[in-house]
N, C-alpha and C positions, 0 to 999 in steps of 0.2 A: 225260816226267815219271815214267811207270811204270818205265821202264828205269833211271832215276836212282835211284828209291826201292829197286828191287831190288838195285842195285849197292851202295848204302849199307848195306842189310840184310846183304848178303853180307860186306862188310867188317867190320861189327859182329860177325857170327857168327865170322868168322875170327880176331878178336881175343880170343876167349874163352880164358881161361887155366885150367889145372887148379886145384882148390882143395885145399890140403894142411892137414890137421887131425889132431887126436888122436881116436881112436875107442875106444869101449867097447861090447862086445856081451855081454849077460847075459840070463838068463831071468827074465821077469816072473812072479812067483809068482801074481798074481791072474788073469792071462789064459793063462799057459802058452805065450806067444809070445816070440820073441826080441825083446829091447829094444835098440835102437841109439841110442847117445848120441854126438853129435859136438861136440867142444870146439874152437871156432875160435880160442881164445886172445885176447890183447889185452884183458884185464880192465880195465874203467874204474874210476873212483873209487867207483862204486856197487857194485862187485863183480860186475857183469854181464859174462860172458865170451862172449857170443854163442853160447850153447849151444842146440842144437836136439835135440828128442827125438822118437822115433818108435817105435811098436811094429809090427813088420813080421811078416806071416804067414810061416811057414816056407818056403813055396814062392817067396818073393821073395829070400831069402838063400841063396846056395849056398856050400859050403865050410865050413859050421859047423852044428852041431846041439846040442841039449841034452846028448847023449851025449859029444860032443867036448869040451864045456866041463867035463866031469868029470875030464879028464886034466891035472893040474897040470903046468905047464911046456911043454905041447904048443905047437908053432909052427903057427899056422893063418893061412890067407888066405881071407877071406870076401868075397863079391862081391854087389852088388845092381845089377841091370841094369834100367833104365827107359827110357822114350822120351826123357827129358831128358838122359840120360847114364848113366855107370857109376861106381859107388863101390866102391873096393877097400879093405878094412881088413885089415892084416897085423900080427900081433903074437904074443904068448904068452899062454897061459891062466894066470891067477892068481886063486885063491879063487873059482873058478866063473865067471870072466869073461874074455873075450878083450880084452886091452888092447894097443893098438898105434897105428900111424899109418895115416891114411886119405888116399887121393887120389881126388878126384872129377874125372872127365874129362867135360866138357860135350859134348853132341851138337850140333854146329854146324848140322847139317841140320834138326834139330828146332827150334832157336832161330830159324833163318831162316823156317821154315814158320809158326811162331807169330807172328813179326813181320809176315808177310804177312797173317795173319788179323787183325792189329790189336792184338796184345798186345806192346807196346813196353817197352823198358827191361829186357830180360832179360840180366842179367849172370850170371857163373858161380855166384855164391852163391845167386841166386834159382833157377837151374836145379837146383842141388843140393837146394833145398827142394822143388822140383817132383818130383825123383826120389824123395825120401823119402816124400812123400804120394801119389806115383803120378799126378801130373797128366799126362793124355794129350791129344794134339791132337784126337783124334776125340771125346773127351768134351767138351772145350772147344767144339768146333764144334757139338756137339749142343745146347748151351745157347744158343749164338749163333743157331742155326736156329729155336729157340723164340721168339726175340725178347727174351730177358732183358736188361733195361736195367742199366747200371752195371757191366758185366763189364770188369774190368781185369786186368792181369797179377798184381797183388797180391791181388785178390779171389778169384782162382782157387784160391788155397791154402786159405783157410777153407772155401770151397764144397766142395772135394774132401775135406778132413778130415771134414766133417760129412755127407758123402754126399748132396749136393744134385745129383740127377740128373734127367733129363727125366721119368722115371716118377713121381718125387715131385712134380714141378711139375704134371704132369697130374692127379695125385690131388687136388691143391688146387684147381685151376681147374675141376675137374669139378663143384664146388659153386656155380659161377657167379661166382667171384672173378675180378678182373682179374689179368693176369699179374704175379706178384710181381717186384720188383727183386732185384738181387743181394744188397743189404743185407737186404731183407726175408727172402729165402731163408735167409741165414746165421742171422738172428735166430730164425726159426721152427725151423730144424734144431737150433740150440743148445738151445732150450727143449724140443725133443721134440714139437713140434706134429705131429699125424698125422691122417690121413683118418678113422680110426675115431672118434676123440674129437670131431672136427668134426661128424661125422654125428650123434653122440649129443646134442651141444649144440644143434644146429639142430633136432633132433627135438623139443626142448623149447620151440621157438618163438624161439630166439635166432639172430641173424645177426651174429656178431662180426666185427669188422674184423681185419686182420692184427695190429695192435697188441694188440687185445683177445684174439686167439688166444694170443699170447705171455703176456699177463697171466693168462689162464686156467691156463696151465701153471705160471707162477711162483707164483701164489697158490693153486694146487690147487683151482680152481673146478670140481669134478667134477660130473657129473650127479647123483650121490648127495647131494652137498652142496647143490645147488640144490633138489632135491626135499625135503630136510630143512628148508631155510629156508621153502619154500612150505607145508610141513606145519605150521609154526608160525604160519601166518596171514599171512606176509609176501607181499604180492602186488605185481605190476608191478615186479618186480626187474629192474634192468639189470645188465650186466656191471660197470659202474662201481660200483654199489651193492654188488654181491656182493664186489668187491675190497675195498671199505671195511669190510665186515663182517669179512673175513679180517684186514685190517690192524689193526683196533681190537678184534679178538677178541670181537665182539658175539654170536658164536654159542655162546660158552661160558656 
């Protein structure tokens, strides 16, 4: 059975085809990093063209730089190499952007390894997304080894985008929480839940759940806000009551 599964995985990996798209590389004014845009084409009735966006650190893109993009008409070939495969964008500089055609070549060995780890359904486009956000097998394995529940091939993408790593997980469970699921990790990372704020809130006598930790961030239930409400004579406040105060602007 194991041999059969390995053979099937190998056949699936061998069937991976390159992904050909349109690429645009420009400089993001806010971050100073190169911004890579991939247009997969095939716009539907809703106008959605399957566009993926990523802001890549300079050291992940070779063959292009901000200085290169200042030369109108320059012919450039930029490459992004990742565990999941290699993306090559070739074209000409126009108005400060490299505009051209891209080819993503999947790494079949990586795909096979991920399949063996239990991450199924890896096609060429998903591997391209992995390459853009830098999903690595070692990082995925580290989350598996922690025992994170709900890890899937799709879930790895938002987990990587929002930097959910073992160090972050350990900073949360250090407060006595159960191990968060993949969905809970994504939610907390999206809302910016961090160990320092958890420590401050718990020091005030609260023991918020994972959902409440996210509500605290969404509704800005800061320690200062809590102390301000208590100074007004409001006692025995729960996180739910503090959220209601924020929603109905009872603090104004």
